Biopython code that builds the backbone (N, CA, C, O; Angstrom):
import numpy as np
from Bio.PDB.StructureBuilder import StructureBuilder

atoms = [
    (1, "UNK", "N", (56.414, -47.246, -12.194)),
    (1, "UNK", "CA", (55.511, -46.984, -13.304)),
    (1, "UNK", "C", (54.273, -47.882, -13.207)),
    (1, "UNK", "O", (53.150, -47.430, -13.431)),
    (2, "UNK", "N", (54.486, -49.130, -12.876)),
    (2, "UNK", "CA", (53.371, -50.060, -12.748)),
    (2, "UNK", "C", (52.440, -49.637, -11.617)),
    (2, "UNK", "O", (51.218, -49.719, -11.734)),
    (3, "UNK", "N", (53.037, -49.188, -10.533)),
    (3, "UNK", "CA", (52.226, -48.742, -9.400)),
    (3, "UNK", "C", (51.365, -47.538, -9.784)),
    (3, "UNK", "O", (50.211, -47.443, -9.365)),
    (4, "UNK", "N", (51.907, -46.636, -10.564)),
    (4, "UNK", "CA", (51.161, -45.470, -11.026)),
    (4, "UNK", "C", (49.979, -45.887, -11.905)),
    (4, "UNK", "O", (48.882, -45.347, -11.766)),
    (5, "UNK", "N", (50.199, -46.833, -12.797)),
    (5, "UNK", "CA", (49.122, -47.318, -13.655)),
    (5, "UNK", "C", (48.045, -48.042, -12.850)),
    (5, "UNK", "O", (46.857, -47.897, -13.139)),
    (6, "UNK", "N", (48.445, -48.814, -11.850)),
    (6, "UNK", "CA", (47.478, -49.493, -10.991)),
    (6, "UNK", "C", (46.642, -48.496, -10.200)),
    (6, "UNK", "O", (45.437, -48.678, -10.028)),
    (7, "UNK", "N", (47.285, -47.458, -9.730)),
    (7, "UNK", "CA", (46.566, -46.422, -8.988)),
    (7, "UNK", "C", (45.573, -45.693, -9.895)),
    (7, "UNK", "O", (44.450, -45.405, -9.480)),
    (8, "UNK", "N", (45.981, -45.396, -11.123)),
    (8, "UNK", "CA", (45.082, -44.743, -12.080)),
    (8, "UNK", "C", (43.913, -45.662, -12.430)),
    (8, "UNK", "O", (42.777, -45.202, -12.537)),
    (9, "UNK", "N", (44.175, -46.935, -12.607)),
    (9, "UNK", "CA", (43.123, -47.895, -12.890)),
    (9, "UNK", "C", (42.145, -47.995, -11.716)),
    (9, "UNK", "O", (40.932, -48.058, -11.916)),
    (10, "UNK", "N", (42.670, -48.009, -10.512)),
    (10, "UNK", "CA", (41.819, -48.046, -9.321)),
    (10, "UNK", "C", (40.935, -46.817, -9.219)),
    (10, "UNK", "O", (39.761, -46.924, -8.866)),
    (11, "UNK", "N", (41.485, -45.655, -9.523)),
    (11, "UNK", "CA", (40.705, -44.414, -9.494)),
    (11, "UNK", "C", (39.606, -44.442, -10.557)),
    (11, "UNK", "O", (38.488, -43.989, -10.311)),
    (12, "UNK", "N", (39.925, -44.973, -11.733)),
    (12, "UNK", "CA", (38.933, -45.076, -12.796)),
    (12, "UNK", "C", (37.812, -46.028, -12.408)),
    (12, "UNK", "O", (36.639, -45.732, -12.636)),
    (13, "UNK", "N", (38.161, -47.160, -11.829)),
    (13, "UNK", "CA", (37.156, -48.122, -11.385)),
    (13, "UNK", "C", (36.267, -47.498, -10.311)),
    (13, "UNK", "O", (35.049, -47.680, -10.328)),
    (14, "UNK", "N", (36.860, -46.779, -9.394)),
    (14, "UNK", "CA", (36.086, -46.115, -8.341)),
    (14, "UNK", "C", (35.135, -45.073, -8.935)),
    (14, "UNK", "O", (33.984, -44.975, -8.511)),
    (15, "UNK", "N", (35.598, -44.312, -9.892)),
    (15, "UNK", "CA", (34.755, -43.313, -10.547)),
    (15, "UNK", "C", (33.581, -43.969, -11.262)),
    (15, "UNK", "O", (32.443, -43.518, -11.132)),
    (16, "UNK", "N", (33.850, -45.026, -12.013)),
    (16, "UNK", "CA", (32.782, -45.733, -12.726)),
    (16, "UNK", "C", (31.781, -46.319, -11.730)),
    (16, "UNK", "O", (30.575, -46.272, -11.973)),
    (17, "UNK", "N", (32.256, -46.863, -10.631)),
    (17, "UNK", "CA", (31.365, -47.416, -9.617)),
    (17, "UNK", "C", (30.478, -46.344, -9.001)),
    (17, "UNK", "O", (29.283, -46.570, -8.807)),
    (18, "UNK", "N", (31.037, -45.193, -8.694)),
    (18, "UNK", "CA", (30.247, -44.100, -8.106)),
    (18, "UNK", "C", (29.178, -43.627, -9.086)),
    (18, "UNK", "O", (28.037, -43.393, -8.688)),
    (19, "UNK", "N", (29.530, -43.485, -10.354)),
    (19, "UNK", "CA", (28.554, -43.058, -11.362)),
    (19, "UNK", "C", (27.469, -44.111, -11.508)),
    (19, "UNK", "O", (26.289, -43.767, -11.563)),
    (20, "UNK", "N", (27.838, -45.383, -11.571)),
    (20, "UNK", "CA", (26.863, -46.456, -11.693)),
    (20, "UNK", "C", (25.938, -46.472, -10.476)),
    (20, "UNK", "O", (24.724, -46.627, -10.614)),
    (21, "UNK", "N", (26.505, -46.314, -9.311)),
    (21, "UNK", "CA", (25.726, -46.354, -8.075)),
    (21, "UNK", "C", (24.692, -45.226, -8.046)),
    (21, "UNK", "O", (23.545, -45.444, -7.655)),
    (22, "UNK", "N", (25.091, -44.037, -8.454)),
    (22, "UNK", "CA", (24.161, -42.911, -8.414)),
    (22, "UNK", "C", (23.103, -43.009, -9.507)),
    (22, "UNK", "O", (21.999, -42.495, -9.330)),
    (23, "UNK", "N", (23.404, -43.642, -10.612)),
    (23, "UNK", "CA", (22.426, -43.770, -11.693)),
    (23, "UNK", "C", (21.372, -44.826, -11.395)),
    (23, "UNK", "O", (20.202, -44.634, -11.724)),
    (24, "UNK", "N", (21.761, -45.929, -10.785)),
    (24, "UNK", "CA", (20.866, -47.072, -10.676)),
    (24, "UNK", "C", (20.480, -47.428, -9.247)),
    (24, "UNK", "O", (20.004, -48.538, -9.008)),
    (25, "UNK", "N", (20.665, -46.544, -8.311)),
    (25, "UNK", "CA", (20.338, -46.875, -6.930)),
    (25, "UNK", "C", (18.994, -46.299, -6.492)),
    (25, "UNK", "O", (18.701, -46.268, -5.297)),
    (26, "UNK", "N", (18.186, -45.850, -7.424)),
    (26, "UNK", "CA", (16.903, -45.248, -7.084)),
    (26, "UNK", "C", (15.837, -46.277, -6.784)),
    (26, "UNK", "O", (16.137, -47.428, -6.468)),
    (27, "UNK", "N", (14.600, -45.857, -6.884)),
    (27, "UNK", "CA", (13.473, -46.748, -6.634)),
    (27, "UNK", "C", (13.442, -47.851, -7.677)),
    (27, "UNK", "O", (13.865, -47.659, -8.817)),
    (28, "UNK", "N", (12.937, -49.004, -7.272)),
    (28, "UNK", "CA", (12.895, -50.159, -8.169)),
    (28, "UNK", "C", (11.968, -49.924, -9.360)),
    (28, "UNK", "O", (12.261, -50.375, -10.467)),
    (29, "UNK", "N", (10.864, -49.228, -9.147)),
    (29, "UNK", "CA", (9.905, -48.995, -10.232)),
    (29, "UNK", "C", (9.906, -47.544, -10.693)),
    (29, "UNK", "O", (8.922, -47.087, -11.276)),
    (30, "UNK", "N", (10.971, -46.822, -10.450)),
    (30, "UNK", "CA", (11.058, -45.440, -10.883)),
    (30, "UNK", "C", (10.394, -44.482, -9.916)),
    (30, "UNK", "O", (10.166, -44.810, -8.751)),
    (31, "UNK", "N", (10.088, -43.307, -10.408)),
    (31, "UNK", "CA", (9.466, -42.287, -9.581)),
    (31, "UNK", "C", (8.013, -42.640, -9.283)),
    (31, "UNK", "O", (7.386, -43.406, -10.013)),
    (32, "UNK", "N", (7.501, -42.083, -8.223)),
    (32, "UNK", "CA", (6.106, -42.283, -7.876)),
    (32, "UNK", "C", (5.215, -41.613, -8.926)),
    (32, "UNK", "O", (5.545, -40.522, -9.392)),
    (33, "UNK", "N", (4.101, -42.233, -9.307)),
    (33, "UNK", "CA", (3.221, -41.630, -10.316)),
    (33, "UNK", "C", (2.730, -40.240, -9.925)),
    (33, "UNK", "O", (2.584, -39.371, -10.785)),
    (34, "UNK", "N", (2.477, -40.025, -8.646)),
    (34, "UNK", "CA", (2.005, -38.728, -8.173)),
    (34, "UNK", "C", (3.062, -37.639, -8.407)),
    (34, "UNK", "O", (2.727, -36.529, -8.821)),
    (35, "UNK", "N", (4.313, -37.950, -8.147)),
    (35, "UNK", "CA", (5.389, -36.981, -8.343)),
    (35, "UNK", "C", (5.570, -36.665, -9.821)),
    (35, "UNK", "O", (5.798, -35.511, -10.185)),
    (36, "UNK", "N", (5.473, -37.671, -10.669)),
    (36, "UNK", "CA", (5.609, -37.454, -12.109)),
    (36, "UNK", "C", (4.466, -36.594, -12.632)),
    (36, "UNK", "O", (4.683, -35.714, -13.464)),
    (37, "UNK", "N", (3.267, -36.839, -12.157)),
    (37, "UNK", "CA", (2.103, -36.058, -12.578)),
    (37, "UNK", "C", (2.229, -34.604, -12.124)),
    (37, "UNK", "O", (1.874, -33.691, -12.869)),
    (38, "UNK", "N", (2.730, -34.384, -10.917)),
    (38, "UNK", "CA", (2.928, -33.032, -10.404)),
    (38, "UNK", "C", (3.940, -32.275, -11.263)),
    (38, "UNK", "O", (3.753, -31.093, -11.551)),
    (39, "UNK", "N", (5.006, -32.954, -11.670)),
    (39, "UNK", "CA", (6.030, -32.327, -12.506)),
    (39, "UNK", "C", (5.459, -31.940, -13.871)),
    (39, "UNK", "O", (5.753, -30.858, -14.379)),
    (40, "UNK", "N", (4.651, -32.807, -14.463)),
    (40, "UNK", "CA", (4.024, -32.492, -15.750)),
    (40, "UNK", "C", (3.085, -31.304, -15.609)),
    (40, "UNK", "O", (3.031, -30.442, -16.485)),
    (41, "UNK", "N", (2.352, -31.259, -14.517)),
    (41, "UNK", "CA", (1.402, -30.168, -14.260)),
    (41, "UNK", "C", (2.147, -28.837, -14.164)),
    (41, "UNK", "O", (1.693, -27.833, -14.713)),
    (42, "UNK", "N", (3.291, -28.823, -13.467)),
    (42, "UNK", "CA", (4.064, -27.587, -13.312)),
    (42, "UNK", "C", (4.569, -27.079, -14.654)),
    (42, "UNK", "O", (4.567, -25.874, -14.905)),
    (43, "UNK", "N", (4.998, -27.988, -15.512)),
    (43, "UNK", "CA", (5.508, -27.581, -16.822)),
    (43, "UNK", "C", (4.407, -26.986, -17.688)),
    (43, "UNK", "O", (4.649, -26.045, -18.445)),
    (44, "UNK", "N", (3.192, -27.534, -17.579)),
    (44, "UNK", "CA", (2.080, -27.017, -18.369)),
    (44, "UNK", "C", (1.638, -25.644, -17.876)),
    (44, "UNK", "O", (1.270, -24.789, -18.682)),
    (45, "UNK", "N", (1.668, -25.424, -16.578)),
    (45, "UNK", "CA", (1.189, -24.168, -16.001)),
    (45, "UNK", "C", (2.137, -23.004, -16.232)),
    (45, "UNK", "O", (1.686, -21.869, -16.379)),
    (46, "UNK", "N", (3.443, -23.257, -16.269)),
    (46, "UNK", "CA", (4.422, -22.176, -16.346)),
    (46, "UNK", "C", (5.389, -22.388, -17.507)),
    (46, "UNK", "O", (6.528, -22.798, -17.285)),
    (47, "UNK", "N", (4.961, -22.118, -18.741)),
    (47, "UNK", "CA", (5.860, -22.317, -19.881)),
    (47, "UNK", "C", (7.013, -21.313, -19.916)),
    (47, "UNK", "O", (8.006, -21.553, -20.603)),
    (48, "UNK", "N", (6.908, -20.196, -19.194)),
    (48, "UNK", "CA", (7.970, -19.192, -19.194)),
    (48, "UNK", "C", (9.213, -19.673, -18.466)),
    (48, "UNK", "O", (10.290, -19.103, -18.641)),
    (49, "UNK", "N", (9.082, -20.707, -17.656)),
    (49, "UNK", "CA", (10.237, -21.188, -16.910)),
    (49, "UNK", "C", (11.005, -22.262, -17.659)),
    (49, "UNK", "O", (11.865, -22.926, -17.080)),
    (50, "UNK", "N", (10.707, -22.443, -18.937)),
    (50, "UNK", "CA", (11.414, -23.473, -19.704)),
    (50, "UNK", "C", (12.852, -23.059, -19.927)),
    (50, "UNK", "O", (13.208, -21.892, -19.761)),
    (51, "UNK", "N", (13.675, -24.021, -20.304)),
    (51, "UNK", "CA", (15.114, -23.791, -20.435)),
    (51, "UNK", "C", (15.484, -22.954, -21.645)),
    (51, "UNK", "O", (16.573, -22.380, -21.675)),
    (52, "UNK", "N", (14.615, -22.863, -22.645)),
    (52, "UNK", "CA", (14.966, -22.132, -23.855)),
    (52, "UNK", "C", (14.681, -20.627, -23.748)),
    (52, "UNK", "O", (14.772, -19.906, -24.741)),
    (53, "UNK", "N", (14.346, -20.167, -22.569)),
    (53, "UNK", "CA", (14.096, -18.742, -22.339)),
    (53, "UNK", "C", (15.407, -17.973, -22.344)),
    (53, "UNK", "O", (16.392, -18.416, -21.754)),
    (54, "UNK", "N", (15.422, -16.833, -23.002)),
    (54, "UNK", "CA", (16.621, -16.000, -23.043)),
    (54, "UNK", "C", (16.437, -14.789, -22.138)),
    (54, "UNK", "O", (15.357, -14.201, -22.082)),
    (55, "UNK", "N", (17.488, -14.429, -21.441)),
    (55, "UNK", "CA", (17.411, -13.266, -20.530)),
    (55, "UNK", "C", (17.965, -12.028, -21.181)),
    (55, "UNK", "O", (17.981, -10.962, -20.566)),
]
sb = StructureBuilder()
sb.init_structure("model")
sb.init_model(0)
sb.init_chain("A")
sb.init_seg("    ")
for serial, (resi, resn, name, xyz) in enumerate(atoms, 1):
    if name == "N":
        sb.init_residue(resn, " ", resi, " ")
    sb.init_atom(name, np.array(xyz, "f"), 0.0, 1.0, " ", f" {name:<3s}", serial, name[0])
structure = sb.get_structure()
């Protein structure tokens, strides 16, 4: 029983580590300003592609 709990705890720790790693392993100062500006430009040009569109 103890071994099962240790294994579950290890799996949980591994999962938390993977999530933390993927969230905070990006660029030190975030996205490049040029990329952020391009994304804003695309959203302004094509409002029909927003997520609240119904098919």
